[in-house]
C-alpha positions in Angstrom: 5.5 -1.5 31.0 5.6 0.4 27.7 9.4 1.0 27.9 10.3 -2.7 28.2 7.4 -3.7 25.9 6.7 -6.6 28.3 3.1 -5.9 27.4 2.1 -4.7 23.9 1.9 -0.9 23.7 -1.8 -1.0 22.6 -2.7 -3.0 25.6 -0.7 -0.7 27.8 -2.6 2.3 26.4 -5.9 0.6 27.3 -4.7 -0.2 30.8 -4.4 3.5 31.8 -8.2 4.3 31.7 -9.1 0.8 33.0 -6.8 1.3 36.0 -8.1 4.8 36.5 -11.7 3.4 36.7 -10.7 0.5 38.9 -8.8 2.7 41.3 -11.8 5.1 41.5 -9.9 8.1 40.1 -12.3 8.6 37.2 -15.8 7.5 36.2 -16.0 5.2 33.2 -17.5 7.8 30.9 -14.8 10.3 31.7 -12.0 7.8 31.5 -12.9 6.5 28.0 -14.2 9.8 26.6 -11.1 10.5 24.6 -11.3 7.2 22.7 -14.4 8.6 21.0 -12.7 11.8 19.9 -13.5 12.6 16.2 -9.8 13.5 15.7 -8.8 9.9 16.7 -11.2 8.5 14.1 -9.7 10.9 11.5 -6.2 9.6 12.2 -7.4 6.0 12.1 -9.1 6.6 8.8 -6.0 8.3 7.4 -3.8 5.4 8.5 -6.2 2.8 7.0 -6.3 4.7 3.7 -2.5 4.9 3.6 -2.2 1.2 4.4 -4.6 0.3 1.6 -2.8 2.6 -0.9 0.5 1.0 0.0 -0.8 -2.6 -0.1 -2.0 -2.1 -3.7 1.1 0.0 -4.6 -1.0 3.0 -5.5 1.3 5.3 -3.5 4.1 4.6 -5.9 1.8 5.2 -8.9 0.6 8.5 -7.5 4.3 9.6 -6.8 5.3 8.7 -10.4 2.3 10.6 -11.8 3.1 13.7 -9.7 6.7 13.6 -10.7 5.8 13.3 -14.3 3.6 16.3 -14.1 6.2 18.3 -12.4 9.1 17.2 -14.6 11.1 16.2 -11.5 11.4 19.7 -10.2 10.6 20.2 -6.4 8.4 23.3 -6.5 6.0 22.1 -9.2 5.9 18.7 -7.4 4.8 20.4 -4.2 2.2 22.5 -6.0 0.8 19.5 -7.8 0.6 17.6 -4.5 -1.3 20.4 -2.9 -3.9 20.4 -5.6 
């Protein structure tokens, strides 16, 4: 289903644990346990933060500021970014 995208990929991802529960392969708690993983929430927060920065064009403002500090040279730009 996910190859042809006949069904949206997010719906397909949710179908896997649902079908595992309905078929009796896994109990509900075990099937949906990874959806509550803290790393998943970390990634969702990072994506939400990046989307907000991009929407308000702050990503470009940060890039211009970093490049102005580094004088356009790659190594100082990397060092400034790591700070």
